[in-house]
Each structure stands twice: as structure tokens, then as C-alpha cells.
C-alpha positions as CSV (number, residue, x, y, z in Angstrom):
1,X,-19.9,36.5,-123.1
2,X,-16.2,36.9,-122.4
3,X,-14.1,34.7,-120.3
4,X,-12.7,36.2,-117.1
5,X,-9.2,35.9,-118.7
6,X,-10.2,37.9,-121.8
7,X,-12.0,40.4,-119.6
8,X,-9.0,40.8,-117.3
9,X,-6.7,41.3,-120.4
10,X,-9.1,43.9,-121.8
11,X,-9.0,45.8,-118.5
12,X,-5.3,45.6,-118.1
13,X,-4.5,46.7,-121.7
14,X,-7.0,49.5,-121.5
15,X,-5.3,50.8,-118.3
16,X,-1.9,50.5,-119.9
17,X,-3.1,52.6,-122.9
18,X,-4.7,55.1,-120.6
19,X,-1.7,55.6,-118.3
20,X,0.7,55.6,-121.3
21,X,-1.4,58.3,-122.9
22,X,-1.3,60.4,-119.7
23,X,2.5,59.9,-119.5
24,X,3.0,60.9,-123.1
25,X,1.0,64.1,-122.8
26,X,2.8,65.1,-119.6
27,X,6.2,64.4,-121.3
28,X,5.2,66.5,-124.3
29,X,4.1,69.4,-122.0
30,X,7.5,69.2,-120.2
31,X,9.3,69.2,-123.5
32,X,7.3,72.2,-124.7
33,X,8.2,74.1,-121.5
34,X,11.8,73.1,-122.1
35,X,11.9,74.9,-125.4
36,X,10.7,72.1,-127.7
37,X,8.7,73.1,-130.8
38,X,5.2,74.1,-129.7
39,X,2.8,73.2,-132.5
40,X,4.4,69.9,-133.7
41,X,4.4,68.6,-130.1
42,X,0.8,69.8,-129.5
43,X,-0.4,68.2,-132.7
44,X,1.3,64.9,-132.1
45,X,0.0,64.7,-128.6
46,X,-3.7,65.2,-129.6
47,X,-4.5,61.5,-130.2
48,X,-3.0,60.8,-126.7
49,X,-5.2,63.5,-125.1
50,X,-8.2,61.8,-126.7
51,X,-7.1,58.3,-125.6
52,X,-6.5,59.7,-122.1
53,X,-9.9,61.3,-121.9
54,X,-11.7,58.2,-123.2
55,X,-9.6,56.0,-120.9
56,X,-10.4,58.2,-117.9
57,X,-14.1,57.9,-118.7
58,X,-13.8,54.1,-119.1
59,X,-12.0,53.8,-115.7
60,X,-14.5,56.0,-114.0
61,X,-17.5,54.1,-115.3
62,X,-15.8,50.7,-115.2
63,X,-16.6,50.0,-118.8
64,X,-14.0,48.7,-121.2
65,X,-14.1,48.2,-125.0
66,X,-12.0,46.2,-127.4
67,X,-12.3,48.9,-130.0
68,X,-10.4,51.2,-127.6
69,X,-7.6,48.7,-127.2
70,X,-7.3,48.0,-130.9
71,X,-7.4,51.7,-131.9
72,X,-5.0,52.5,-129.0
73,X,-2.4,49.9,-130.0
74,X,-2.6,50.9,-133.7
75,X,-2.6,54.6,-133.3
76,X,0.1,54.6,-130.7
77,X,2.3,52.3,-132.7
78,X,1.9,54.4,-135.9
79,X,2.6,57.7,-134.1
80,X,5.6,56.3,-132.3
81,X,7.0,54.8,-135.6
82,X,6.7,58.0,-137.6
83,X,7.0,60.5,-134.8
84,X,10.5,61.9,-135.7
85,X,9.6,62.3,-139.4
86,X,6.3,63.9,-138.6
87,X,7.8,66.2,-136.0
88,X,10.3,67.5,-138.6
89,X,7.6,67.8,-141.3
90,X,5.3,69.7,-139.0
91,X,8.1,72.0,-137.8
92,X,9.0,72.8,-141.4
93,X,5.4,73.4,-142.3
94,X,4.7,75.8,-139.5
95,X,8.0,77.7,-139.7
């Protein structure tokens, strides 16, 4: 059984990951409509779409999981760290 503090932390971090994922997807869509590269931006936003969908389900059902938080923090950190390199590599690959 989790303490109320740990449970509160789980809920808050889950919501942060969910809203950040939504924000990221919206920003990528805005970038694409502003003449950014289509495929690299779509590919790099896929994990965020998945996190937003799972996060939306969790919010709707009021169920939160540490696996979502750990995976979210790790995946978001890795993507953000390598994003510029991957964007260029994907652009070169598809052009």
C-alpha cells in the first residue's frame, strides 16, 4: 500500500507526462503546418501520441501506474536529448 504522499506524487507526475505529451504533439503539428519536415516530425511524435493516449485513459479511469511514469521520464528524456540528431538522420533517410 502506497502512502498518500507517494500516491500524490504518482498522480502529479503522470499528469505532467500526459499534458507534456499533448503539448509536444500539438507543437509538432503546428511545426508541420509551418513547413517543417513531415515524416521526421511525425515519427518523433509517435511516442508522445502513445503517452498522451495512455495518460488520457489513466485520467479518465483515475488509475495511475509507476511504469507509465518511469517509461515516460526515460523515453521523453532520451527523445529530447537526441531529437536534433534523429531529426536530421530521419530527414536524410527519407529524402
